[in-house]
C-alpha positions as CSV (number, residue, x, y, z in Angstrom):
1,X,-105.4,-5.6,97.0
2,X,-105.4,-9.1,98.5
3,X,-104.7,-9.7,102.2
4,X,-101.3,-11.4,101.4
5,X,-100.3,-8.4,99.3
6,X,-101.1,-6.0,102.1
7,X,-99.1,-8.0,104.6
8,X,-96.1,-8.1,102.3
9,X,-96.5,-4.3,101.7
10,X,-96.6,-3.5,105.4
11,X,-93.4,-5.6,106.0
12,X,-91.6,-4.0,103.1
13,X,-92.6,-0.5,104.1
14,X,-91.4,-1.1,107.6
15,X,-88.0,-2.3,106.4
16,X,-87.6,0.6,104.0
17,X,-88.6,3.2,106.6
18,X,-86.1,1.7,109.2
19,X,-83.3,2.0,106.6
20,X,-84.1,5.7,106.1
21,X,-84.4,5.4,102.3
22,X,-86.5,7.4,100.0
23,X,-88.9,5.1,98.3
24,X,-92.3,4.8,96.6
25,X,-94.4,1.8,95.8
26,X,-97.4,1.9,93.6
27,X,-99.9,-0.9,94.2
28,X,-102.1,-2.6,91.7
29,X,-105.0,-0.5,93.0
30,X,-103.1,2.7,92.0
31,X,-102.3,3.7,95.6
32,X,-98.8,5.2,96.2
33,X,-97.0,4.4,99.5
34,X,-93.7,5.9,100.7
35,X,-91.9,9.2,101.1
36,X,-90.7,9.7,97.5
37,X,-93.0,11.8,95.3
38,X,-93.7,10.4,91.9
39,X,-94.9,12.6,89.1
40,X,-97.7,11.1,87.0
41,X,-96.5,9.9,83.6
42,X,-98.5,10.9,80.6
43,X,-99.5,8.1,78.4
44,X,-98.0,8.2,74.9
45,X,-100.5,8.5,72.2
46,X,-100.8,5.2,70.3
47,X,-101.6,6.9,67.1
48,X,-100.8,10.4,65.8
49,X,-103.8,12.6,65.4
50,X,-105.2,12.5,61.9
51,X,-105.1,15.6,59.8
52,X,-108.1,14.6,57.8
53,X,-111.1,12.5,58.9
54,X,-111.1,8.7,58.5
55,X,-111.6,7.7,54.8
56,X,-111.5,11.3,53.4
57,X,-108.2,10.7,51.5
58,X,-109.4,7.4,50.1
59,X,-112.6,8.8,48.9
60,X,-110.7,11.7,47.3
61,X,-108.4,9.4,45.5
62,X,-111.3,7.2,44.3
63,X,-113.1,10.4,43.0
64,X,-109.9,11.4,41.1
65,X,-109.9,7.9,39.5
66,X,-106.8,6.4,41.0
67,X,-108.2,2.9,40.4
68,X,-108.5,3.6,36.6
69,X,-104.7,4.3,36.1
70,X,-103.6,1.6,33.6
71,X,-100.2,0.1,33.5
72,X,-97.5,2.2,31.7
73,X,-99.6,5.4,32.0
74,X,-99.3,8.7,33.8
75,X,-101.9,10.8,35.6
76,X,-102.0,13.9,37.7
77,X,-104.2,13.6,40.8
78,X,-105.4,17.0,42.2
79,X,-104.7,17.7,45.8
80,X,-108.2,19.3,46.1
81,X,-107.2,21.8,48.8
82,X,-105.4,19.2,50.9
83,X,-101.7,19.2,51.6
84,X,-100.0,17.7,48.5
85,X,-97.5,15.7,50.6
86,X,-100.3,14.0,52.6
87,X,-102.0,13.2,49.3
88,X,-98.8,11.8,47.9
89,X,-98.3,9.6,50.9
90,X,-101.9,8.3,50.6
91,X,-101.2,7.5,46.9
92,X,-98.1,5.6,47.8
93,X,-100.0,3.6,50.3
94,X,-102.7,2.8,47.8
95,X,-100.1,1.9,45.1
96,X,-98.2,-0.4,47.3
97,X,-101.3,-2.1,48.5
98,X,-103.1,-2.5,45.2
99,X,-100.3,-2.6,42.5
100,X,-97.2,-3.7,44.5
101,X,-94.1,-2.0,45.8
102,X,-91.9,-0.3,43.2
103,X,-94.5,-0.4,40.4
104,X,-95.2,3.3,40.5
105,X,-93.5,6.6,40.9
106,X,-95.0,9.8,42.5
107,X,-94.0,13.4,42.4
108,X,-95.6,16.6,43.7
109,X,-96.3,19.1,40.9
110,X,-94.4,22.4,40.8
111,X,-97.4,24.4,41.9
112,X,-98.0,21.9,44.8
113,X,-101.6,21.5,43.8
114,X,-101.4,18.0,42.6
115,X,-99.4,14.7,42.5
116,X,-98.1,13.0,39.4
117,X,-98.5,9.2,39.4
118,X,-96.8,7.0,36.8
119,X,-97.6,3.3,37.0
120,X,-95.3,0.6,35.5
121,X,-95.6,-3.1,34.9
122,X,-93.6,-5.4,37.1
123,X,-91.0,-6.1,34.4
124,X,-90.3,-2.4,33.9
125,X,-90.2,-1.8,37.6
126,X,-87.7,-4.6,37.9
127,X,-85.6,-3.1,35.2
128,X,-85.7,0.3,36.8
129,X,-84.4,-1.2,40.1
130,X,-81.5,-2.8,38.4
131,X,-78.5,-1.0,37.0
132,X,-78.8,-1.1,33.2
133,X,-75.0,-0.7,32.7
134,X,-74.2,-3.6,34.9
135,X,-76.0,-6.0,32.5
136,X,-74.1,-4.5,29.5
137,X,-70.7,-4.6,31.2
138,X,-71.2,-8.1,32.6
139,X,-69.9,-9.7,29.4
140,X,-66.8,-7.6,29.3
141,X,-63.7,-8.7,31.1
142,X,-61.7,-6.1,33.0
143,X,-58.1,-5.7,31.9
144,X,-55.7,-7.5,34.3
145,X,-52.2,-6.5,35.2
146,X,-49.5,-9.1,34.6
147,X,-48.5,-10.8,37.8
148,X,-45.2,-9.8,39.3
149,X,-43.0,-12.0,41.2
150,X,-41.5,-10.9,44.6
151,X,-38.1,-10.2,43.0
152,X,-39.7,-8.1,40.2
153,X,-41.5,-6.0,42.8
154,X,-38.2,-5.2,44.5
155,X,-36.4,-4.1,41.3
156,X,-36.2,-0.4,40.7
157,X,-37.6,1.1,37.5
158,X,-35.0,1.8,34.8
159,X,-35.5,5.6,35.0
160,X,-34.9,5.7,38.8
161,X,-31.8,7.7,39.9
162,X,-30.3,7.6,43.3
163,X,-29.1,10.8,44.8
164,X,-25.6,10.9,46.3
């Protein structure tokens, strides 16, 4: 701590002590001054702990032939003793990075020992994102009700009976 910082700290501590307040000051050196106790804060982990070692999933996917999946084909990738959900996430990461978002579909097999991957071309992927019925119905016009005037809206229907 510099001499100026220590002078300011001594003045501030004197004022706070005279006011009778509970306080704590942590200096840049890490020293804590004051009568208020501070519990040490645990640093948040920047990254969650990996389930499998670095590169293990990528090597597994490459060994299963993920790079050889052609457009408009389907393949089942074995989980190989790993958690099928973790393998599916890794396949999704690979697919988005190498093929593009939305150009593949993944699903975990029923026995949870593999992941099904279906790869599409960009045109098919675009068609799958759109609503196919919307394109068919876009040329049709919706039936419109005839416009009513204000007076017509106030008239009672012919079969309306008032009670006495």
